[in-house]
Each structure stands twice: as structure tokens, then as C-alpha cells.
C-alpha positions as CSV (number, residue, x, y, z in Angstrom):
1,X,-0.9,-25.8,22.5
2,X,-4.9,-24.3,23.3
3,X,-7.1,-24.0,21.1
4,X,-9.0,-20.7,20.4
5,X,-12.7,-20.9,21.2
6,X,-13.4,-20.0,17.3
7,X,-11.3,-23.2,15.8
8,X,-13.0,-26.0,18.0
9,X,-14.3,-28.4,15.3
10,X,-14.8,-26.2,12.3
11,X,-12.5,-27.0,9.5
12,X,-9.7,-24.9,8.8
13,X,-9.8,-22.0,5.9
14,X,-8.9,-22.7,2.5
15,X,-5.6,-20.3,2.6
16,X,-4.5,-22.5,5.3
17,X,-4.8,-25.6,3.0
18,X,-2.8,-23.6,0.2
19,X,-0.2,-22.3,2.8
20,X,0.4,-26.2,3.7
21,X,0.8,-27.7,0.6
22,X,2.8,-24.8,-0.4
23,X,6.1,-25.8,-0.5
24,X,7.5,-22.8,1.9
25,X,5.8,-20.8,-0.1
26,X,6.5,-21.6,-3.6
27,X,3.3,-23.5,-4.6
28,X,3.5,-23.4,-8.4
29,X,4.5,-20.0,-8.9
30,X,7.3,-20.7,-11.3
31,X,4.7,-22.6,-13.8
32,X,2.4,-19.8,-13.4
33,X,5.3,-17.6,-14.4
34,X,6.3,-19.6,-17.1
35,X,2.6,-20.0,-18.9
36,X,1.6,-17.9,-22.1
37,X,-1.7,-18.5,-22.1
38,X,-2.8,-16.3,-19.6
39,X,-1.8,-12.8,-18.0
40,X,-3.2,-14.4,-14.8
41,X,-1.9,-17.1,-12.1
42,X,-3.2,-20.0,-11.1
43,X,-6.0,-19.6,-8.1
44,X,-3.5,-20.9,-5.2
45,X,-0.8,-18.5,-6.5
46,X,-2.5,-15.3,-6.3
47,X,-2.9,-16.6,-2.2
48,X,1.0,-17.4,-2.0
49,X,2.4,-14.2,-4.6
50,X,0.8,-12.1,-1.6
51,X,4.1,-13.5,0.8
52,X,6.0,-12.1,-1.9
53,X,4.9,-8.9,-2.2
54,X,2.5,-8.6,-4.8
55,X,-1.6,-9.0,-5.8
56,X,-2.8,-10.2,-8.9
57,X,-5.4,-7.1,-10.1
58,X,-7.5,-6.4,-13.0
59,X,-8.6,-3.2,-14.7
60,X,-12.2,-2.8,-13.8
61,X,-12.7,-0.1,-15.8
62,X,-12.7,-1.9,-18.9
63,X,-13.5,-5.7,-17.5
64,X,-17.2,-5.4,-18.8
65,X,-15.9,-4.4,-22.2
66,X,-13.2,-6.9,-22.1
67,X,-15.7,-9.9,-21.1
68,X,-18.4,-8.7,-23.9
69,X,-14.9,-9.1,-26.5
70,X,-14.7,-12.7,-24.9
71,X,-11.1,-11.4,-23.9
72,X,-10.1,-12.4,-20.4
73,X,-9.8,-9.5,-17.7
74,X,-6.6,-7.3,-18.0
75,X,-4.9,-8.9,-15.7
76,X,-1.7,-7.1,-13.9
77,X,0.1,-6.8,-10.7
78,X,0.8,-4.7,-7.8
79,X,4.3,-4.8,-6.3
80,X,4.8,-3.5,-2.8
81,X,7.8,-2.9,-1.3
82,X,9.0,-3.2,2.2
83,X,10.6,-0.3,3.6
84,X,10.9,-0.2,7.4
85,X,9.8,2.8,8.3
86,X,9.4,4.3,5.1
87,X,13.1,5.8,4.1
88,X,14.2,5.7,0.6
89,X,17.8,6.8,-0.3
90,X,17.7,9.1,-3.8
91,X,19.1,6.0,-5.8
92,X,16.2,3.8,-4.5
93,X,14.1,6.5,-5.6
94,X,15.6,6.8,-9.2
95,X,15.4,3.4,-9.2
96,X,11.5,2.7,-8.8
97,X,10.9,6.0,-11.0
98,X,12.7,3.7,-13.7
99,X,10.8,0.1,-12.8
100,X,7.6,2.3,-13.1
101,X,7.7,3.8,-16.0
102,X,9.5,1.0,-17.7
103,X,7.1,-2.1,-16.6
104,X,4.5,-0.5,-14.8
105,X,1.6,2.3,-15.1
106,X,4.3,5.3,-14.7
107,X,3.4,6.4,-11.3
108,X,3.9,5.2,-8.1
109,X,2.0,5.3,-4.9
110,X,2.7,6.1,-1.7
111,X,1.0,4.0,0.9
112,X,-0.4,4.2,4.3
113,X,2.0,1.8,5.9
114,X,4.9,3.8,4.4
115,X,5.8,1.5,1.4
116,X,5.8,1.9,-2.3
117,X,3.2,0.3,-4.1
118,X,3.9,-0.2,-8.2
119,X,0.7,-0.8,-10.3
120,X,0.2,-2.1,-13.6
121,X,3.0,-4.6,-14.2
122,X,1.9,-7.3,-16.6
123,X,3.2,-11.1,-15.7
124,X,5.7,-11.2,-18.5
125,X,7.3,-8.4,-16.4
126,X,7.3,-9.5,-12.9
127,X,10.3,-11.3,-12.5
128,X,12.2,-7.9,-14.1
129,X,10.8,-5.9,-11.7
130,X,11.5,-8.0,-8.7
131,X,15.5,-7.8,-9.9
132,X,15.3,-4.4,-10.8
133,X,14.3,-3.7,-7.0
134,X,16.6,-5.9,-5.6
135,X,19.9,-4.3,-7.6
136,X,19.1,-1.4,-5.2
137,X,18.6,-3.1,-1.9
138,X,15.1,-2.9,-2.3
139,X,12.7,-6.4,-1.9
140,X,9.2,-7.1,-1.2
141,X,9.2,-10.1,1.1
142,X,6.3,-10.3,3.3
143,X,4.7,-7.3,2.1
144,X,1.5,-8.4,2.1
145,X,0.4,-12.1,3.5
146,X,-0.1,-13.9,6.2
147,X,2.8,-12.4,8.1
148,X,4.5,-9.0,9.5
149,X,4.2,-6.4,7.3
150,X,6.0,-3.1,6.8
151,X,7.1,-2.2,10.1
152,X,6.5,1.8,10.2
153,X,8.2,4.5,12.3
154,X,7.0,7.7,13.5
155,X,8.7,11.1,11.3
156,X,9.8,13.4,14.1
157,X,13.2,15.3,12.5
158,X,13.0,18.2,15.3
159,X,14.6,15.2,17.5
160,X,17.0,14.1,14.8
161,X,19.0,11.5,17.2
162,X,16.1,9.6,18.8
163,X,14.4,9.8,15.5
164,X,17.1,7.6,13.8
165,X,17.5,5.3,16.7
166,X,13.7,4.4,16.1
167,X,14.1,3.9,12.6
168,X,16.9,1.7,13.5
169,X,14.8,-0.8,15.2
170,X,12.2,-0.5,13.0
171,X,14.6,-1.8,10.3
172,X,15.6,-4.4,13.4
173,X,12.0,-5.6,13.7
174,X,11.4,-5.7,10.3
175,X,14.2,-8.4,9.7
176,X,13.6,-10.1,12.9
177,X,10.2,-10.7,11.9
178,X,10.9,-11.8,8.4
179,X,9.9,-15.5,7.0
180,X,13.0,-17.9,6.8
181,X,12.0,-19.4,3.4
182,X,14.1,-19.0,0.2
183,X,11.4,-19.0,-2.2
184,X,11.6,-15.2,-2.8
185,X,15.1,-15.8,-3.9
186,X,14.9,-18.6,-5.8
187,X,11.4,-17.5,-7.7
188,X,12.6,-13.9,-8.6
189,X,16.2,-13.5,-7.9
190,X,18.0,-16.9,-9.6
191,X,18.4,-17.9,-5.6
192,X,19.9,-21.2,-5.3
193,X,17.3,-23.8,-4.7
194,X,17.3,-26.1,-2.2
195,X,18.1,-29.7,-2.7
196,X,15.5,-32.4,-2.3
197,X,13.0,-31.7,0.5
198,X,12.3,-28.2,1.2
199,X,13.0,-27.9,5.1
200,X,13.3,-24.5,5.8
201,X,12.8,-24.1,9.6
202,X,10.3,-20.9,10.4
203,X,10.8,-20.4,14.3
204,X,8.8,-17.8,14.0
205,X,6.0,-19.1,12.0
206,X,5.9,-22.2,11.7
207,X,4.8,-24.2,8.7
208,X,1.6,-22.2,7.7
209,X,2.7,-19.1,9.4
210,X,0.0,-16.7,10.9
211,X,-4.0,-16.9,10.3
212,X,-3.8,-13.3,8.7
213,X,-1.8,-10.3,7.9
214,X,-0.4,-8.5,11.3
215,X,0.8,-5.1,11.4
216,X,3.2,-3.4,13.4
217,X,4.8,0.1,14.2
218,X,6.5,2.4,16.4
219,X,6.0,5.8,17.3
220,X,7.6,8.7,19.0
221,X,5.3,11.0,21.1
222,X,4.0,13.8,20.8
223,X,3.1,13.1,17.7
224,X,0.7,10.3,16.6
225,X,1.7,10.3,12.6
226,X,1.5,6.5,12.6
227,X,-2.0,6.0,14.4
228,X,-0.3,3.5,16.8
229,X,-3.8,1.9,18.2
230,X,-5.0,0.6,14.9
231,X,-2.0,-1.7,14.4
232,X,-1.6,-5.6,15.8
233,X,1.4,-4.5,17.4
234,X,2.8,-0.7,18.8
235,X,5.6,0.4,20.3
236,X,5.1,4.0,22.0
237,X,8.8,5.2,21.9
238,X,9.4,6.7,25.5
239,X,12.0,10.0,25.7
240,X,13.5,10.9,29.2
241,X,16.4,13.4,29.3
242,X,16.9,13.1,25.6
243,X,17.7,9.5,25.3
244,X,14.8,6.6,24.2
245,X,14.8,4.4,27.2
246,X,12.0,1.9,26.6
247,X,8.7,1.3,24.9
248,X,5.0,1.1,26.0
249,X,3.4,-2.1,24.3
250,X,0.4,-2.0,22.7
251,X,-1.8,-4.7,20.8
252,X,-4.8,-5.9,19.3
253,X,-5.8,-2.5,17.1
254,X,-6.8,-3.4,13.4
255,X,-9.5,-1.3,11.5
256,X,-10.9,-4.3,8.7
257,X,-14.5,-5.1,8.7
258,X,-17.0,-6.6,6.4
259,X,-20.2,-5.1,5.6
260,X,-23.0,-7.0,7.4
261,X,-21.5,-9.2,9.7
262,X,-21.3,-8.0,12.8
263,X,-18.6,-10.5,14.4
264,X,-16.3,-8.4,12.5
265,X,-15.4,-4.8,13.7
266,X,-13.0,-2.1,14.0
267,X,-10.7,-2.2,17.5
268,X,-8.1,-0.1,18.8
269,X,-5.3,-1.5,20.6
270,X,-4.9,-1.8,24.4
271,X,-2.1,-0.8,26.5
272,X,-0.2,-4.1,27.9
273,X,2.9,-2.8,29.7
274,X,6.4,-0.8,29.5
275,X,9.8,-2.6,28.4
276,X,13.2,-1.4,27.9
277,X,14.3,-0.9,24.6
278,X,16.6,-3.9,24.4
279,X,13.8,-6.0,24.4
280,X,11.8,-4.8,21.5
281,X,12.6,-8.1,19.7
282,X,11.8,-10.2,22.7
283,X,8.5,-8.5,23.4
284,X,7.2,-8.4,19.6
285,X,7.7,-12.1,18.7
286,X,5.9,-13.3,22.0
287,X,3.3,-11.1,20.9
288,X,3.1,-12.6,17.3
289,X,3.6,-16.0,18.6
290,X,0.9,-15.7,20.5
291,X,-1.3,-14.9,17.5
292,X,0.1,-17.6,15.5
293,X,-1.0,-20.4,18.1
294,X,-4.3,-18.8,19.4
295,X,-5.5,-17.0,16.2
296,X,-8.7,-18.5,14.5
297,X,-7.9,-20.3,11.0
298,X,-11.2,-21.6,10.3
299,X,-12.6,-17.8,9.1
300,X,-9.9,-15.2,7.7
301,X,-12.4,-12.5,8.5
302,X,-12.0,-13.3,12.6
303,X,-8.1,-14.0,12.1
304,X,-6.5,-10.7,13.6
305,X,-4.9,-10.3,16.8
306,X,-7.9,-7.9,18.0
307,X,-10.2,-11.0,18.0
308,X,-8.0,-12.9,19.6
309,X,-7.9,-10.8,22.5
310,X,-11.3,-9.5,22.1
311,X,-12.9,-13.2,22.4
312,X,-10.5,-14.1,25.0
313,X,-9.9,-10.9,27.1
314,X,-7.0,-8.6,27.8
315,X,-6.4,-10.2,31.0
316,X,-6.1,-13.2,29.3
317,X,-3.8,-12.1,26.5
318,X,-1.4,-10.7,29.0
319,X,-1.1,-13.6,31.0
320,X,0.0,-15.9,28.1
321,X,2.3,-13.3,26.9
322,X,4.0,-12.4,30.2
323,X,4.2,-16.6,30.6
324,X,6.3,-16.6,27.0
325,X,8.5,-13.8,28.5
326,X,9.0,-14.9,31.8
327,X,7.6,-12.5,33.7
328,X,5.4,-9.5,33.5
329,X,6.3,-6.5,32.2
330,X,6.4,-3.2,34.2
331,X,3.3,-0.6,34.0
332,X,3.1,1.5,31.3
333,X,5.2,4.8,31.3
334,X,3.1,8.2,31.5
335,X,3.2,10.2,27.5
336,X,1.1,12.2,25.4
337,X,-0.2,12.8,21.6
338,X,-0.4,16.1,20.6
339,X,-0.8,16.0,17.2
340,X,-1.5,13.1,14.5
341,X,-1.1,14.4,10.8
342,X,1.9,15.5,9.3
343,X,3.6,18.4,9.6
344,X,4.1,20.5,6.3
345,X,7.0,22.4,5.1
346,X,10.7,23.2,6.9
347,X,11.7,22.2,9.8
348,X,15.1,22.1,11.5
349,X,16.4,19.1,13.2
350,X,18.5,19.3,16.6
351,X,21.4,18.8,14.3
352,X,20.8,21.7,12.6
353,X,19.9,19.8,9.3
354,X,16.9,20.2,7.3
355,X,13.6,18.6,6.1
356,X,10.7,19.4,4.0
357,X,7.2,17.7,3.8
358,X,5.5,17.7,0.8
359,X,1.5,17.4,0.8
360,X,0.9,14.6,-2.0
361,X,-2.8,14.3,-2.9
362,X,-3.8,10.7,-2.7
363,X,-0.5,9.9,-2.3
364,X,0.2,9.5,-5.7
365,X,3.0,10.4,-7.6
366,X,2.2,11.2,-11.4
367,X,2.9,14.4,-13.6
368,X,-0.5,16.3,-13.5
369,X,-1.6,19.5,-15.6
370,X,-0.2,21.4,-12.3
371,X,2.2,19.3,-10.0
372,X,4.8,17.4,-11.9
373,X,5.4,15.4,-9.3
374,X,7.6,12.3,-11.5
375,X,9.4,14.7,-13.0
376,X,10.1,16.9,-9.9
377,X,10.6,14.2,-7.5
378,X,13.5,12.8,-10.2
379,X,15.0,15.9,-10.6
380,X,15.3,16.2,-7.2
381,X,16.4,12.6,-6.6
382,X,19.3,13.3,-9.2
383,X,20.7,16.0,-6.9
384,X,21.6,13.2,-4.2
385,X,21.0,15.5,-1.3
386,X,19.3,13.4,1.5
387,X,16.8,10.7,1.5
388,X,12.9,10.4,0.9
389,X,10.9,9.6,3.7
390,X,7.3,8.4,3.3
391,X,4.8,9.2,6.1
392,X,2.1,7.5,7.3
393,X,-0.6,9.7,5.7
394,X,0.7,9.5,2.2
395,X,2.9,12.3,1.9
396,X,7.0,12.8,1.6
397,X,9.4,14.3,3.5
398,X,12.6,15.5,1.9
399,X,15.0,14.9,4.8
400,X,18.5,15.7,6.3
401,X,19.0,18.7,3.5
402,X,22.3,20.8,4.7
403,X,21.4,24.8,5.2
404,X,23.4,25.3,1.9
405,X,21.2,23.2,-0.4
406,X,17.7,24.6,0.7
407,X,17.6,27.2,-2.0
408,X,18.0,24.6,-4.9
409,X,15.2,22.2,-3.0
410,X,13.3,25.8,-3.1
411,X,13.6,26.1,-6.9
412,X,12.4,22.9,-7.9
413,X,9.6,23.0,-5.6
414,X,8.5,25.8,-7.5
415,X,9.3,24.6,-11.1
416,X,7.7,21.6,-11.0
417,X,4.6,22.8,-8.3
418,X,5.0,20.6,-5.7
419,X,4.0,23.5,-3.0
420,X,0.4,22.5,-2.3
421,X,1.0,22.3,1.1
422,X,1.2,26.3,1.1
423,X,-2.2,26.8,-0.6
424,X,-4.2,23.6,0.4
425,X,-6.7,23.9,3.2
426,X,-6.3,21.8,6.6
427,X,-8.6,19.6,5.3
428,X,-7.2,18.8,1.9
429,X,-3.7,18.6,3.8
430,X,-5.2,15.5,6.0
431,X,-7.5,14.1,3.6
432,X,-6.1,10.3,3.0
433,X,-7.6,7.5,0.5
434,X,-7.1,3.9,-0.3
435,X,-6.5,3.0,-4.2
436,X,-9.6,1.7,-4.3
437,X,-11.5,1.3,-8.2
438,X,-10.3,0.6,-10.5
439,X,-7.5,-2.1,-9.5
440,X,-8.6,-3.1,-6.0
441,X,-10.5,-6.6,-6.5
442,X,-12.4,-5.6,-3.3
443,X,-13.4,-2.1,-3.9
444,X,-17.1,-1.0,-3.8
445,X,-16.7,2.5,-4.6
446,X,-13.9,5.6,-5.4
447,X,-11.6,6.6,-3.2
448,X,-8.4,7.9,-4.3
449,X,-10.0,9.2,-7.7
450,X,-12.6,10.8,-5.2
451,X,-10.8,12.3,-2.2
452,X,-9.8,15.3,-3.5
453,X,-13.1,16.3,-4.7
454,X,-15.0,15.4,-1.4
455,X,-12.6,17.5,0.8
456,X,-13.4,20.2,-1.4
457,X,-17.1,19.4,-0.7
458,X,-16.7,19.5,3.1
459,X,-14.2,23.0,3.0
460,X,-17.1,24.1,0.8
461,X,-19.2,23.3,4.0
462,X,-17.0,24.6,6.8
463,X,-16.6,28.0,4.8
464,X,-20.3,28.5,4.8
465,X,-20.6,28.4,8.5
466,X,-17.6,30.4,9.2
467,X,-15.1,28.4,9.8
468,X,-12.6,27.9,6.8
469,X,-9.2,26.8,7.6
470,X,-10.5,24.5,10.4
471,X,-9.0,21.2,10.6
472,X,-11.2,18.1,10.1
473,X,-10.1,15.0,9.4
474,X,-11.5,12.9,6.6
475,X,-10.9,9.7,5.3
476,X,-12.5,7.7,2.4
477,X,-12.2,3.9,1.8
478,X,-13.7,1.7,-1.1
479,X,-14.6,-1.3,1.1
480,X,-14.7,-1.7,4.6
481,X,-11.2,-3.0,5.2
482,X,-10.1,0.4,6.3
483,X,-6.8,0.6,4.2
484,X,-6.8,4.5,4.6
485,X,-7.8,3.8,8.7
486,X,-11.0,5.9,8.1
487,X,-12.7,4.5,11.4
488,X,-10.1,6.8,13.1
489,X,-11.3,9.7,11.1
490,X,-13.4,12.6,12.3
491,X,-15.3,12.0,9.0
492,X,-14.9,8.7,7.3
493,X,-16.6,7.3,4.4
494,X,-16.7,3.9,3.8
495,X,-17.7,2.3,0.6
496,X,-20.6,0.6,0.2
497,X,-21.6,0.7,-3.7
498,X,-20.8,2.8,-6.7
499,X,-21.2,5.8,-5.5
500,X,-22.5,5.4,-2.2
501,X,-20.9,4.8,1.2
502,X,-21.6,4.5,5.0
503,X,-21.2,8.3,7.0
504,X,-18.9,7.2,10.1
505,X,-18.4,10.3,13.2
506,X,-16.8,11.0,15.7
507,X,-13.1,10.3,16.1
508,X,-11.0,12.3,18.0
509,X,-8.3,14.4,16.1
510,X,-5.2,12.2,17.9
511,X,-6.1,8.8,17.1
512,X,-7.4,7.6,20.1
513,X,-11.1,7.2,19.6
514,X,-13.0,5.1,16.8
515,X,-15.9,6.6,14.8
516,X,-19.4,5.2,14.9
517,X,-21.6,4.7,12.0
518,X,-24.2,7.9,12.1
519,X,-25.6,7.0,8.3
520,X,-25.5,3.9,5.7
521,X,-25.9,3.7,1.9
522,X,-25.7,7.8,1.2
523,X,-24.9,9.4,-2.0
524,X,-22.7,12.6,-2.0
525,X,-25.9,14.7,-2.0
526,X,-27.2,13.0,1.1
527,X,-23.7,12.6,3.0
528,X,-23.5,16.6,2.5
529,X,-27.1,17.1,3.7
530,X,-26.4,15.0,6.7
531,X,-23.3,17.0,7.5
532,X,-24.6,20.7,6.8
533,X,-26.6,20.6,10.3
534,X,-24.0,19.3,11.8
535,X,-21.4,21.6,10.9
536,X,-23.9,24.3,11.6
537,X,-24.1,23.0,15.2
538,X,-20.1,22.9,15.9
539,X,-20.2,26.1,14.9
540,X,-22.6,27.4,17.4
541,X,-21.7,26.0,20.0
542,X,-18.4,24.3,20.0
543,X,-16.1,24.7,23.2
544,X,-13.5,26.9,22.7
545,X,-10.6,24.7,20.7
546,X,-13.2,21.7,20.5
547,X,-12.9,19.9,17.4
548,X,-15.7,18.7,15.1
549,X,-15.6,15.0,16.7
550,X,-15.2,15.9,20.0
551,X,-18.2,18.2,19.5
552,X,-20.2,15.1,17.8
553,X,-19.4,12.9,20.8
554,X,-20.7,15.8,23.7
555,X,-23.8,16.3,21.7
556,X,-24.7,12.6,21.5
557,X,-24.5,12.9,17.6
558,X,-22.5,9.2,18.2
559,X,-21.8,6.9,20.9
560,X,-18.5,5.9,20.5
561,X,-17.6,2.0,21.1
562,X,-16.9,0.5,24.3
563,X,-13.6,-0.1,24.9
564,X,-12.2,-3.2,27.1
565,X,-9.3,-1.7,29.5
């Protein structure tokens, strides 16, 4: 096996050692869970529990207060589901609703990877939570960690048959790329322990899994609702005569970066080739094992597939991939994207069944003063009408509803105030934010708790220049890791410090161009002052149909980063 140029004689990262010693991701998790002295788990186990779908966190809003009281931080755990394509049954929704009320903080978070997150689970309730999820066929295996994460799939209910087939491929791919270790079942589900030495073979992952996380998605044009070019591994569905025939392969996308380290950067995926649909799992495994064998295991900030391809070149990657596949892929087939965000309100599928997409601000399912999301969606799930689909933009679709049941759903939406999409501005509809403070350990600034306020500020600027109801994508993350995909937003805020952000401009409206740093380390007043003349210039001098992002590039406000073909 050839070595990456980035790992020559450098020592392996500390996490590589933890994985090596972990006995198939078991570590000392059982002992950590049984330790009554602390609400935390052992340091090494904080890395291993990620592979089981959980992160240890603490409430940063009370961290200093607890320190002054000589108390340990208010530790709790976030649990993330593996939910390929984001599809949940009403029974699964009701179970998650009950879980978060009994064991969590009483809310559900809809993520940008079409998964649920339950926050605020204390250590003594971790196993109870995993077991409750398992009873309704939900697991958290490989939802985090150095493995393939939740497989995303685009939502296009108008093409019902193709959409269903794509979801089936997402589920199949998720299963194909799962780790083989039984550690999850042993620790959380009272599974039978292996006798003697742990010896599960990991044919795709090897003994130390991947150098870093790995993200895969499938998209159905013309809607780029999963931001396919931001994924390590992407499959663009090719439909001919109404039938799914294959996929264009993309590889090497990723948005994480580190402030002040120029060797880290967001990157969009390259187009690699076309494959018949039957080869999807085979091709995916070849891409993933290429990264397993050549990815950087010395520097975790430089360990994603995007850096492997950037360092070695697209031509090298194609040659290595095609060698593993036994021959080249065909040239990519033509397609086009026309939209990116979610399409709200009612839609009718080709089979005549109905689908209602609701706007969920910040992706947070919680009862507020006007919108009773937890109560309203519990009432919907209790009707048992159709599945609930999580979109890649933190919204929710009530899917596969018979025409005769539409009035029941409309009544619930009205009763519980869930029709935000009917009155919200386009900016508010599209805005996305990561969780950030108070629970994310990496957050430097607010995101979820700030996104709707900031969106309103942008709307006010647009209105002041005669651009009310104009669509501009706004995304905020509390740190540069990019969980809300801010680097493909027309206006992206990336947290730098409390109340301060880097202002990113210049992405296009379809997710095919990165934005660029425009101003650094600004507070809200400075951000709005920087945007005001730009929005004025866009209003006065835009071409017909020209988006804000395209206007900033055409007028030299920012220069988009170069892309290797």
C-alpha cells in the first residue's frame, strides 16, 4: 500500500492509537457507564462513543457558574440516529417524542444530514435511550465517528417511483458501508459478547476504520436539495424515459476548516464518471477504501477525502479508483440543477398521493409561544397517515397522504401554528444554522439561537432597497467546521468569537460554487453595514434574474476559489 505524502515519517494522531487499542470500538465504555462518580466518560471513550452515534457535551451556559461552585460541568450526551434518506414512520416519531421527553431535553433536532438528534441525555439514561430506539427499529450505529455517516437522499415527491427507488439505494448503501463490529449491540442492547479475543473482520474499514468522517449522498435532479458537491461521495441520479438508469459519481467534497490554518479549506467535489445503478455499492466501497488507504492519519484536520484528492490530484484519484474497479467509468451523463432549497406546501406525486413540506425554524422541534411543534407533530403521528421525511435543510415533510386525509392534516397545521411556510419570507424559509451554543464544544458563536433574528435583519435590508420577498440563502455556523454548509450560502456567517463572525459571500443559488471570505471577525452592526451597500448595488445594477451571489462575483466583490477539473 502506497503512503500518502502527508504521512511520511510523522507519528499517527492520538485518535489512531485509541482506535487501535479499542478492541473493535469497545474501549472501556462499559466501565465508564458504570462509574457513578462522574457524569462524564473516560477521555478515550469520548472518541469511541462517536462511532456508536453519540457525543459527550456539557451546557456551556452554566459552565462558569458550575466551575465557581467547584462542580464538574453539566455533562450530558447528544444521540444521533442513522436514518438513511431521513424517512421515519409515525411509530418511530412517537417513540422519539417519548424518548426526548423522558430522557432528553424535551426537544428534537432535525439535522442537515436528515437525521434526528436527541440532546440532554445524562449518562445513566444512555442505555435506556438506545434500547428505546432499537424497539422501533432505529439505531445510531456509525451516525458519528471515522466511518460513513448517515446516507442522504434527495426529496422529490413529484417523481414518486424514482424517489422511492433512490431511497432504497440510500438504505442499501448505508447497510453496505456499516462497520461489522458487534460492540454497539453488546454495550447498548445486551447483545451476546464474543468469546475470547475480539476478532470481527472489517473488510471495508480495517482495524482502525477511516482517517476521518465520511459523508455520502444521492440527489435527484433538478433539485440539488442535499448540496451534492459538499459530500465526500455523491451520486447524481440519471433518469431516462422516467426510469432510473444510473448515477454520475462525484467525490472529494467537504466543508470543514480551521481558522488560521491555510492548509484546511472547504472544497467542492469533482465529477468522476457515470455508473449503472447496479454498481452503486461497489463504486462507493472503492471510493471509501481508497480514502482508507491513502488518507492522512497524522493530522486529523487534514484527514478528509477532499485533501487526499487535492494533494494527489484528480487524475491520480481516478486512476486509483478505476484500478480498484477493474476499469474506468463512463463519462458523466448530462443533467441540470434548477433549484436547491426545499419546496414548501402541498405537492402531488405522480401516484396522486400528497406531500406537505413544513418550515421548521432552526430544525428544532419544540413547543413555542405560537408554533407547537412537539404537540402538533405528536398529534399528526398519532393519526398514522404517512411517513415523516426529514429534508437536508432542517425541514420536515409529511409524506404519502391520501387526498381524503388532507383536511385532517390542514386542520392540525392550523391548530398548532405549523404553517410558517405560508407567511415566512424566502430568506427565512431557506436559512440554516448548526446547533452551536450552548451544547457544541466547538462553537465559538451562536448559530441556531441567532439564525432567525439575523435572517430578519437581512430581510429588512432587502426591503429597504425594494427587494422584499427576494430569495437569498443565509447560513450560520458557530465554528468553521461547516455543519450548516455555510460555505455554499450566498451570505454565510462562520463563528469566530462570541457575537463575531467571518462574512462569506459569492456562492451561487444551486450549490455549485463556493463562497469566499469578504470580511473577517465582524459583529452584527459591522456585518449589516458591509451588506447594505452591496445589496443596494445588486438592486440597482443586477441583470434580469441575477442572484445576489452571482452579482457579487460578476462585480468583483469576491473572487471564487479555483476548482480542479
